[in-house]
Wavefront OBJ file of the C-alpha trace (Angstrom):
o trace
v 0.000 0.000 0.000
v 2.935 2.367 0.338
v 5.258 3.553 -2.335
v 8.255 5.836 -2.334
v 7.881 8.972 -4.404
v 11.393 9.191 -5.811
v 10.380 11.871 -8.293
v 10.452 14.395 -5.462
v 12.450 12.961 -2.577
v 15.703 11.114 -1.973
v 15.073 7.822 -0.176
v 17.252 5.374 1.679
v 16.855 1.669 1.157
v 13.568 0.658 2.743
v 10.611 -1.631 2.254
v 8.889 1.178 0.376
v 11.583 1.705 -2.245
v 13.247 -0.423 -4.859
v 15.627 2.357 -5.910
v 19.062 2.741 -4.386
v 19.880 6.430 -4.041
v 22.349 8.253 -1.822
v 21.113 8.217 1.772
v 20.225 11.880 2.277
v 17.459 13.511 4.262
v 14.227 11.574 3.809
v 11.184 13.788 3.858
v 8.208 11.624 3.065
v 6.596 8.579 1.573
v 3.246 8.561 -0.154
v 0.631 6.113 1.152
v -2.204 4.971 -1.051
v -5.738 5.610 0.266
v -8.151 2.788 0.994
v -10.048 3.621 -2.228
v -8.886 5.221 -5.487
v -9.094 9.023 -5.286
v -10.550 11.276 -6.454
v -14.035 9.831 -6.191
v -16.491 10.562 -8.997
v -18.592 13.629 -8.204
v -21.849 11.685 -8.099
v -20.399 9.227 -5.557
v -18.974 12.029 -3.427
v -22.220 14.022 -3.520
v -24.135 10.966 -2.383
v -21.853 9.744 0.418
v -20.885 13.033 2.114
v -24.396 13.916 3.384
v -24.782 10.336 4.622
v -21.490 10.536 6.507
v -22.423 13.910 8.021
v -25.789 12.586 9.170
v -24.205 9.486 10.676
v -21.588 11.539 12.529
v -24.105 14.044 13.881
v -26.729 11.494 14.847
v -24.122 9.396 16.671
v -22.755 12.284 18.685
v -19.628 13.357 16.816
v -20.235 16.961 17.770
v -18.515 19.902 19.441
v -19.149 23.497 20.426
v -16.910 26.241 19.123
v -15.556 29.428 20.676
v -16.440 31.468 17.618
v -20.117 30.482 17.669
v -20.770 29.111 21.151
v -24.359 28.230 21.965
v -25.203 25.849 24.811
v -28.352 24.801 22.928
v -26.515 23.900 19.726
v -23.933 21.367 18.581
v -21.832 21.540 15.455
v -20.418 18.565 13.651
v -16.859 17.786 14.698
v -14.449 17.869 11.740
v -13.617 14.430 10.372
v -12.079 12.672 7.419
v -14.406 10.822 5.107
v -12.337 7.623 4.969
v -10.017 5.852 7.404
v -6.321 6.608 6.929
v -3.625 4.034 6.286
v -1.317 2.904 9.082
v 1.072 -0.092 9.009
v -0.480 -3.073 10.789
v 2.868 -4.275 12.127
v 3.555 -0.993 13.894
v -0.012 -0.593 15.141
v 0.142 -4.015 16.757
v 3.583 -3.287 18.199
v 2.525 -0.117 20.043
v -0.702 -1.755 21.221
v 1.310 -4.651 22.650
v 3.731 -2.269 24.379
v 1.104 -0.038 25.994
v 0.877 -2.068 29.245
v 4.660 -1.734 29.510
v 4.385 2.046 29.054
v 1.727 2.053 31.789
v 4.116 0.280 34.168
v 6.957 2.627 33.260
v 4.945 5.785 33.928
v 3.512 4.322 37.135
v 6.981 3.572 38.466
v 8.373 6.937 37.367
v 5.498 8.742 39.091
v 6.215 6.923 42.343
v 9.952 7.639 42.337
v 10.197 10.974 44.177
v 13.978 11.214 43.854
v 13.864 10.690 40.097
v 11.103 13.287 39.635
v 13.055 15.814 41.675
v 16.260 15.229 39.725
v 14.348 15.654 36.473
v 12.464 18.804 37.414
v 14.697 20.673 39.866
v 15.950 23.043 37.148
v 12.657 23.302 35.289
v 10.727 24.483 38.345
v 13.151 27.395 38.754
v 12.086 28.872 35.413
v 8.600 27.468 34.686
v 6.025 28.900 37.076
v 3.252 26.446 36.205
v 5.373 23.344 36.765
v 6.678 24.957 39.954
v 3.126 25.322 41.300
v 2.403 21.669 40.556
v 5.652 20.695 42.257
v 4.752 22.765 45.311
v 1.487 20.831 45.660
v 3.371 17.545 45.263
v 5.866 18.407 48.000
v 3.154 19.705 50.341
v 1.140 16.504 49.993
v 4.194 14.313 50.549
v 5.326 16.295 53.602
v 1.848 16.180 55.092
v 1.546 12.468 54.367
v -0.214 11.006 51.352
v -3.806 10.151 52.258
v -4.735 8.088 49.196
v -2.029 5.781 47.904
v -4.115 4.445 44.995
v -3.759 6.373 41.724
v -5.604 5.954 38.439
v -3.685 6.559 35.229
v -5.542 6.909 31.936
v -2.696 7.614 29.557
v -2.500 8.238 25.846
v 0.755 7.660 23.984
v 0.912 9.504 20.671
v 2.931 8.262 17.695
v 3.852 9.191 14.164
v 4.919 6.503 11.749
v 8.453 7.567 10.780
v 9.474 7.124 7.170
v 13.264 7.116 7.810
v 13.105 4.494 10.556
v 10.148 2.568 9.066
v 8.654 2.412 12.574
v 6.259 4.190 14.907
v 8.023 6.790 17.043
v 6.591 8.354 20.166
v 5.595 12.017 20.047
v 4.636 12.268 23.716
v 2.855 10.583 26.612
v -0.262 12.330 27.895
v -1.033 11.666 31.561
v -3.835 14.216 32.087
v -7.098 14.877 30.223
v -6.366 12.385 27.428
v -9.325 13.147 25.200
v -11.293 11.824 22.211
v -11.793 8.243 23.345
v -15.540 8.647 22.827
v -15.518 10.448 19.489
v -12.797 8.196 18.089
v -14.932 5.133 18.759
v -17.817 6.783 16.896
v -15.709 7.755 13.889
v -14.674 4.110 13.441
v -18.354 3.192 13.225
v -18.984 6.024 10.779
v -16.146 4.809 8.555
v -17.566 1.283 8.633
v -20.908 2.718 7.575
v -19.337 4.731 4.733
v -17.476 1.728 3.341
v -20.654 -0.314 3.614
v -22.650 2.311 1.719
v -20.003 2.233 -1.007
v -20.488 -1.534 -1.129
v -16.995 -2.333 0.031
v -17.596 -4.674 2.990
v -14.462 -6.508 1.881
v -12.437 -3.637 3.387
v -13.998 -3.692 6.846
v -11.475 -6.136 8.296
v -8.809 -3.441 7.878
v -10.523 -1.331 10.592
v -9.617 -2.610 14.072
v -12.224 -2.613 16.806
v -11.980 0.383 19.107
v -13.402 0.158 22.642
v -11.562 3.215 23.963
v -14.608 4.729 25.661
v -15.549 1.505 27.427
v -11.933 0.909 28.419
v -11.372 4.305 30.037
v -14.745 4.334 31.770
v -14.086 0.822 33.029
v -10.920 2.190 34.606
v -12.860 4.890 36.442
v -15.393 2.332 37.658
v -12.583 0.103 38.944
v -11.184 3.075 40.858
v -14.655 3.830 42.262
v -14.921 0.220 43.427
v -11.464 0.425 45.022
v -12.611 3.463 47.032
v -15.264 1.183 48.519
v -18.029 3.632 49.362
v -21.243 2.854 47.434
v -22.730 6.316 47.969
v -19.644 8.201 46.765
v -19.593 9.759 43.293
v -17.131 10.406 40.469
v -16.128 14.046 39.927
v -15.250 15.349 36.461
v -13.097 18.478 36.777
v -14.070 20.524 33.725
v -13.248 23.836 32.053
v -15.348 26.926 32.717
v -16.858 26.420 29.260
v -16.732 22.960 27.721
v -16.393 22.960 23.944
v -15.558 19.267 23.542
v -18.843 18.421 25.237
v -19.788 15.208 23.435
v -16.513 13.477 24.207
v -16.875 14.362 27.897
v -20.577 13.567 28.236
v -20.237 10.185 26.559
v -17.780 9.207 29.311
v -20.459 10.083 31.837
v -23.119 8.138 29.935
v -20.859 5.106 29.478
v -20.183 4.987 33.224
v -23.943 5.007 33.793
v -24.396 2.261 31.184
v -21.794 0.020 32.822
v -22.817 0.834 36.391
v -26.257 2.458 36.796
v -25.559 2.929 40.508
v -22.551 5.215 39.939
v -23.258 8.935 39.765
v -21.088 11.563 38.022
v -20.911 15.256 38.965
v -19.184 17.967 36.932
v -17.481 20.993 38.496
v -14.797 23.464 37.465
v -11.956 24.428 39.781
v -13.662 27.647 40.817
v -16.800 25.768 41.857
v -14.716 23.218 43.752
v -12.998 26.043 45.645
v -16.385 27.489 46.634
v -18.302 24.300 47.389
v -15.724 21.689 48.359
v -14.065 20.863 51.652
v -12.253 18.078 53.477
v -13.561 16.269 56.509
v -11.290 15.536 59.456
v -10.404 12.181 57.906
v -9.694 13.808 54.497
v -12.815 12.744 52.657
v -13.535 15.205 49.825
v -17.077 16.606 50.025
v -18.610 18.786 47.304
v -22.085 20.037 48.113
v -23.412 16.923 49.880
v -21.526 14.335 47.813
v -18.485 12.376 48.905
v -16.038 12.095 46.019
v -14.561 8.666 45.285
v -12.732 9.447 42.010
v -11.571 12.749 40.515
v -11.190 12.733 36.723
v -9.356 15.813 35.439
v -10.501 17.117 32.055
v -9.067 20.501 33.047
v -6.200 21.719 35.192
v -3.450 20.962 32.681
v -2.679 24.552 31.651
v -2.196 27.872 33.488
v -5.378 29.377 32.038
v -7.495 26.979 34.119
v -6.215 28.590 37.330
v -7.637 32.119 37.402
v -6.586 32.899 40.956
v -5.267 31.360 44.148
v -8.743 29.901 44.725
v -8.293 27.422 41.855
v -4.841 26.421 43.086
v -6.316 25.883 46.547
v -8.983 23.668 44.972
v -6.292 21.548 43.298
v -4.427 21.263 46.603
v -7.624 20.245 48.398
v -8.218 17.489 45.856
v -4.653 16.203 46.150
v -4.814 16.173 49.963
v -8.033 14.161 49.917
v -8.815 10.450 50.109
v -10.343 10.562 46.619
v -8.557 8.545 43.932
v -7.165 11.011 41.419
v -6.900 10.613 37.638
v -4.236 11.752 37.423
v -2.662 12.139 40.824
v -0.225 15.030 41.083
v 2.715 12.636 40.661
v 1.231 11.222 37.443
v 0.716 14.777 36.207
v 4.366 15.618 36.843
v 5.550 12.353 35.268
v 3.870 13.479 32.045
v 5.873 16.685 31.702
v 8.106 16.971 28.655
v 11.223 17.263 30.800
v 10.576 13.962 32.566
v 9.932 12.250 29.243
v 13.220 13.611 27.907
v 15.098 12.318 30.939
v 13.455 8.885 30.647
v 14.914 8.608 27.145
v 18.495 9.043 28.341
v 20.684 5.947 27.856
v 20.425 3.589 30.804
v 17.501 5.311 32.538
v 14.810 2.850 31.426
v 16.710 0.018 33.089
v 16.000 1.705 36.424
v 12.314 0.899 35.937
v 12.179 -2.005 33.472
v 14.095 -5.196 32.719
v 16.803 -5.057 30.067
v 14.592 -6.726 27.455
v 11.633 -4.481 28.265
v 13.832 -1.387 28.161
v 15.144 -2.388 24.732
v 11.606 -2.600 23.358
v 10.576 0.771 24.787
v 13.803 2.474 23.659
v 12.895 1.687 20.068
v 9.818 3.889 20.448
v 11.788 7.057 21.222
v 12.712 9.787 18.807
v 15.780 11.811 19.744
v 15.160 13.930 22.862
v 17.647 16.541 24.089
v 18.063 18.630 27.214
v 18.466 22.400 26.966
v 19.805 22.715 30.511
v 22.660 25.190 30.944
v 25.954 23.460 30.249
v 27.833 21.785 27.377
v 25.109 19.226 26.643
v 22.405 21.871 26.360
v 24.720 24.147 24.362
v 25.287 21.366 21.845
v 21.538 20.793 21.461
v 20.973 24.508 20.861
v 23.695 24.515 18.234
v 22.042 21.585 16.438
v 18.685 23.340 16.441
v 20.100 26.662 15.276
v 21.930 25.012 12.373
v 19.009 22.803 11.237
v 15.768 24.110 12.775
v 13.562 22.147 10.383
v 14.926 18.916 11.854
v 13.644 19.596 15.387
v 10.670 20.564 17.531
v 11.060 22.865 20.538
v 8.703 21.836 23.358
v 7.674 23.722 26.517
v 6.157 22.031 29.584
v 2.568 22.442 28.394
v -0.390 20.301 27.332
v -3.414 21.083 25.202
v -1.935 21.668 21.741
v -0.579 24.732 19.984
v 2.437 25.216 22.269
v 5.328 23.704 20.311
v 7.785 25.718 18.210
v 8.812 24.713 14.674
v 11.112 25.739 11.826
v 12.667 29.169 11.707
v 10.711 30.217 14.794
v 12.947 27.852 16.781
v 15.924 30.065 15.939
v 14.013 33.182 16.990
v 13.066 31.688 20.361
v 16.491 30.216 21.054
v 18.249 33.481 20.196
v 16.288 35.122 22.991
v 16.822 32.462 25.650
v 20.062 30.647 24.745
v 22.102 32.432 27.431
v 19.326 32.432 30.027
v 18.095 29.813 32.515
v 14.719 30.252 30.775
v 15.875 27.723 28.201
v 15.599 25.020 30.889
v 11.809 25.279 30.581
v 12.078 23.614 27.144
v 13.295 20.376 25.615
v 14.284 19.625 22.029
v 13.037 16.662 20.007
v 13.883 15.263 16.593
v 11.130 16.105 14.152
v 9.444 12.894 13.014
v 8.759 12.626 9.276
v 5.448 10.796 8.736
v 4.132 9.629 5.360
v 1.694 11.725 3.365
v -1.632 10.467 2.065
v -4.821 11.932 0.640
v -8.241 12.099 2.253
v -11.422 14.144 2.123
v -11.754 16.687 4.931
v -15.339 17.227 6.071
v -16.058 20.388 8.084
v -19.332 22.071 8.939
v -20.354 24.832 6.520
v -17.371 24.213 4.224
v -17.013 22.389 0.900
v -15.488 18.936 1.159
v -11.817 19.024 0.175
v -9.394 16.364 -1.004
v -6.150 17.278 0.749
v -2.730 15.904 1.604
v -2.545 14.749 5.203
v -0.428 13.179 7.927
v -1.817 11.106 10.813
v -0.959 10.765 14.500
v -1.929 7.582 16.320
v -2.917 7.672 19.983
v -2.887 4.521 22.147
v -4.859 4.574 25.403
v -3.800 2.714 28.526
v -5.273 2.268 31.999
v -3.299 1.537 35.155
v -4.581 1.446 38.734
v -2.367 0.822 41.718
v -0.167 1.966 44.572
v 3.565 2.468 44.797
v 3.914 -1.188 45.808
v 1.243 -2.925 43.747
v -0.387 -2.565 40.335
v -3.999 -3.703 40.477
v -5.065 -3.133 36.854
v -2.910 -2.649 33.755
v -4.305 -2.789 30.232
v -4.452 -1.407 26.721
v -7.704 0.540 26.425
v -8.266 1.510 22.784
v -6.887 3.952 20.254
v -7.563 7.118 18.294
v -6.302 8.741 15.112
v -5.990 12.467 14.512
v -5.204 13.632 11.019
v -4.186 17.099 9.836
v -3.112 18.902 6.719
v 0.438 17.921 5.883
v 1.332 21.615 5.657
v 0.486 22.539 9.275
v 2.563 21.825 12.357
v -0.028 21.237 15.088
v -3.000 18.899 14.821
v -5.288 19.261 17.836
v -8.952 18.693 16.981
v -10.276 20.702 19.916
v -7.868 23.493 19.001
v -9.231 23.494 15.427
v -5.989 22.256 13.892
v -6.890 18.681 12.930
v -9.818 16.345 12.399
v -11.066 12.991 13.670
v -10.070 9.877 11.794
v -9.670 6.120 12.215
v -7.104 3.512 11.290
v -7.008 1.484 8.076
v -4.412 -1.224 8.666
v -2.257 -2.556 5.850
v 0.455 -5.184 5.745
l 1 2 3 4 5 6 7 8 9 10 11 12 13 14 15 16 17 18 19 20 21 22 23 24 25 26 27 28 29 30 31 32 33 34 35 36 37 38 39 40 41 42 43 44 45 46 47 48 49 50 51 52 53 54 55 56 57 58 59 60 61 62 63 64 65 66 67 68 69 70 71 72 73 74 75 76 77 78 79 80 81 82 83 84 85 86 87 88 89 90 91 92 93 94 95 96 97 98 99 100 101 102 103 104 105 106 107 108 109 110 111 112 113 114 115 116 117 118 119 120 121 122 123 124 125 126 127 128 129 130 131 132 133 134 135 136 137 138 139 140 141 142 143 144 145 146 147 148 149 150 151 152 153 154 155 156 157 158 159 160 161 162 163 164 165 166 167 168 169 170 171 172 173 174 175 176 177 178 179 180 181 182 183 184 185 186 187 188 189 190 191 192 193 194 195 196 197 198 199 200 201 202 203 204 205 206 207 208 209 210 211 212 213 214 215 216 217 218 219 220 221 222 223 224 225 226 227 228 229 230 231 232 233 234 235 236 237 238 239 240 241 242 243 244 245 246 247 248 249 250 251 252 253 254 255 256 257 258 259 260 261 262 263 264 265 266 267 268 269 270 271 272 273 274 275 276 277 278 279 280 281 282 283 284 285 286 287 288 289 290 291 292 293 294 295 296 297 298 299 300 301 302 303 304 305 306 307 308 309 310 311 312 313 314 315 316 317 318 319 320 321 322 323 324 325 326 327 328 329 330 331 332 333 334 335 336 337 338 339 340 341 342 343 344 345 346 347 348 349 350 351 352 353 354 355 356 357 358 359 360 361 362 363 364 365 366 367 368 369 370 371 372 373 374 375 376 377 378 379 380 381 382 383 384 385 386 387 388 389 390 391 392 393 394 395 396 397 398 399 400 401 402 403 404 405 406 407 408 409 410 411 412 413 414 415 416 417 418 419 420 421 422 423 424 425 426 427 428 429 430 431 432 433 434 435 436 437 438 439 440 441 442 443 444 445 446 447 448 449 450 451 452 453 454 455 456 457 458 459 460 461 462 463 464 465 466 467 468 469 470 471 472 473 474 475 476 477 478 479 480 481 482 483 484 485 486 487 488 489 490 491 492 493 494 495 496 497 498 499 500 501
């Protein structure tokens, strides 16, 4: 299904090329779509309204900042057909997800390692410093709830030069789109069926991401062992990605009709929440068993000290957090960069396990003051298109690319401020074509790249892991010409996987 476009790019020897050219910079490979494009106009005009109706009527909706209305949903952007991804690499990262869960769990529970990773970052990054302050306060006071729930998402690009999936990042807080991704798979199955191509359906893997993540929250609720206690969703002041969030609530109710979910933002928690003498978290009249953060991952969610106090109250409580403050810190870019250093994985995994996980890493480089950081800055200044500059932020739209890397580094290269960033090799994914479907816009056939997300669930204490599993997947696809691809940020669109050998 893949072929090397040697008319435009120099390619090394690989499975996708039968031409032997000098091994220079490889930029891309072209992947064939699941059907021949472009589609005839009559076929396209018939199938697009059907796909839109299916998506809308099955809850693939969002609300948008530019036209927000609490009484109205708009169709979430999606691609008309599933996008190609190598089956071998999909199965490899799925198989390795439980190992990633174990790794992040152990990292989060190693206080010395976290401190060594972040001690310089917290001097120059105020947000990470506030999180670290909460972590140290809770540890000094004495941790009340030793059980933590991790619902992680590991994001990957398929790399053309290495012919393998390489990790972009690990998300440990507010890992979204499990619900909508599961619905887009069903929509793609419907589209292929309408086009009378049921022979292609076996290329679309089953996706139970929503059930998997909600099952994790229910397991945490059961571990809390208080039948009257509820699950708290910590939400933004205004929720735009409402369908994805609400479907988690509805799936919990479907699996366990006796479990209730309440939704509050940090401001509301600060006003209406308190701890009992034995550290039970009470909001209004409800005892909280599990706290699921869909907000709290960026500075804009903390408007004042009241919101920070709410976060501290949650962390001090007996409630099981998803994520706990230590999981949140383990997901910072700096920790992930330090994990990738030679020999570090062996601190947490066996030699054979470490070897498998190492193969997932793209190059990651410290920018700490000193010769090592100086060398990384020199590399980035000389070849900015080969790297991505990453701050300690989640939520999309924060990374720095291309010539802008040089502009940023020129300003901070001699300052401790540079220690708030890491540098990563830019991964070169293959390009393919697909039809982008957006509300109120003509359908467009565009060139795209896709990012695979693998969900994992882990529940346990520092001494024991109670649950550890792969929990589904998602695919986000974007124009090949843009750098960022967040759907909620308006930079990408929902998609699903079409596996090929």
